[in-house]
C-alpha positions, 0 to 999 in steps of 0.5 A: 293256937286258938282257944275256942268256946265249943258252945259257940263254935260258929263265933270262931270260924276265924280260927278254922281259916287257912289250914289244908289239914285238920286233926280231930282228937275230940272226945269225952266219956259218958261218965264225965259228961252224961249221955246227952254231953257225951253226944254233943262233944263227940258227935255234934262238936266234931261235926261242926268243927269239920264243917268249919274246917272245910269251909275254911279251906281244909282239904284233908281231915284226919279224925280219930274215932274208935275201933268198932265205930258203927252208926247202927250199934246198940251201944251209945259210944260205938254208935255215936263214933259211927255217926260222927264218922259218916257226918265227917265224910258227908262234909266233902273234904278232898280227902278224909282219914279215919283212925279206929284205934283200940284201947288207948294207952296213955298216962291221964291227969285225971283219975280213971281207976278202972281204965287205969287197971285195964291199961295195966293188963293190956299193956302186959297183953301188948307185949305178946300181941302188940296190935290186938287190943291197944295202942299207945297214943304216941303211935296214934299221933305218929300215924295221923302225921304219917297219913298226911305226908303220905295219903292213901288212895281214894277220898276216904281211908279208914285205918284200924288198929293194925294199920295204925300200928304200921303206919305209926312205926314210920 
């Protein structure tokens, strides 16, 4: 494990050397980092990490994005997620897998009351419609590993929430 300073990521290029696969789940919230900080973390840091990984020999990059990601969106969150998807694809990996999960169900160390309420509601909904609106983080993690062990066809593969659930069962 290498600890890096994302504000000086270029100085940590050695941490990105010699890996066949790169996994990226980096992200923050607008509430925590402000709009500019959110863009810096969710787009700029991720794109720079992808570039360093590719320069270091990474062949397959796996990016956790978001359901609804769209570089043309009027909503900052979805626009930034769409922009970073495009930037990562442009890096030129042999294979790039983008996962677009719906609401992530997980326990957090920090307090996010609104998110907690939404997770409780979506947890109940998930019992009836298990793949519609949410996905447990453990399922996303299993899907990320499975897509590397059994890569799909083509240079870029985009997995929406239903496919993440299916792959995460394996």
